[in-house]
C-alpha positions as CSV (number, residue, x, y, z in Angstrom):
1,M,-39.9,-7.3,4.6
2,A,-37.7,-7.2,1.4
3,P,-34.6,-9.3,1.6
4,P,-31.3,-7.3,1.4
5,L,-30.2,-5.7,-1.7
6,L,-26.8,-6.6,-2.8
7,V,-24.7,-3.5,-4.0
8,I,-21.4,-2.6,-5.3
9,F,-19.7,0.5,-5.7
10,A,-16.6,0.1,-8.3
11,A,-14.1,2.9,-9.0
12,G,-12.2,3.3,-12.4
13,A,-12.5,5.3,-15.7
14,T,-16.0,4.9,-16.3
15,G,-19.3,5.3,-14.1
16,S,-22.2,7.5,-13.5
17,W,-20.8,9.4,-10.7
18,S,-17.7,11.6,-10.7
19,I,-15.3,11.3,-7.8
20,D,-14.2,14.7,-6.4
21,R,-11.6,13.3,-3.8
22,I,-10.7,10.4,-1.7
23,D,-9.6,10.9,2.0
24,A,-8.4,8.1,4.2
25,V,-10.0,8.1,7.8
26,V,-8.1,5.2,9.1
27,G,-5.2,3.3,7.5
28,E,-4.0,3.4,3.8
29,S,-6.3,5.4,1.4
30,L,-8.1,3.9,-1.6
31,A,-6.5,4.1,-4.9
32,P,-7.3,7.2,-6.7
33,A,-10.0,7.0,-9.5
34,A,-12.3,9.4,-11.8
35,R,-15.6,7.7,-11.7
36,L,-17.8,5.5,-9.8
37,S,-20.4,2.9,-10.9
38,V,-23.0,1.5,-8.8
39,S,-24.6,-1.9,-9.4
40,E,-27.7,-3.2,-7.5
41,G,-29.1,-6.7,-7.2
42,A,-28.1,-9.5,-9.6
43,A,-25.4,-7.4,-11.4
44,F,-22.9,-8.0,-8.6
45,D,-19.8,-8.3,-10.6
46,T,-16.8,-6.1,-10.4
47,A,-15.8,-4.7,-13.9
48,P,-12.5,-5.9,-14.9
49,H,-11.0,-2.2,-15.2
50,S,-12.2,-1.4,-11.7
51,V,-9.2,0.1,-9.5
52,W,-11.2,-0.9,-6.3
53,A,-14.7,-1.9,-5.5
54,L,-16.8,-1.8,-2.2
55,R,-19.4,-4.7,-2.0
56,G,-22.3,-4.6,0.5
57,S,-25.9,-4.9,1.3
58,T,-28.8,-2.9,2.4
59,G,-29.2,-2.5,6.2
60,N,-31.6,-4.7,8.3
61,T,-34.9,-3.1,9.4
62,R,-35.2,-5.6,12.5
63,Y,-35.4,-2.5,14.9
64,T,-37.8,-0.3,13.1
65,T,-41.5,-0.3,13.3
66,G,-43.6,-0.9,9.9
67,A,-44.9,2.7,9.9
68,E,-41.2,3.7,10.0
69,V,-40.0,1.4,7.3
70,Q,-43.0,3.0,4.9
71,S,-41.9,6.5,5.8
72,L,-38.2,5.7,5.0
73,S,-39.3,3.7,1.6
74,A,-41.4,6.7,0.7
75,K,-38.4,9.3,0.8
76,Q,-35.5,7.0,0.0
77,E,-33.9,7.6,-3.6
78,G,-32.3,5.0,-5.4
79,L,-28.2,4.5,-5.5
80,A,-28.2,5.2,-9.1
81,R,-29.6,8.6,-9.1
82,P,-28.0,11.3,-11.2
């Protein structure tokens, strides 16, 4: 099993993804931003111009079978897809 992959979603003026809207579900909303960048792996630093950043890691596959992991991996797209 591969180790967890570190991921950061950083919002600001630059990034591959466009942010259409931000809706608060509970508590205060995140600050508005126009773009979202996604960094995976060792590039786990927040850009200095980021308005906010969400850090995390990929989930644990402890409760999945080997066949399920292979099936999911075959269909899974990367986070940085266009």
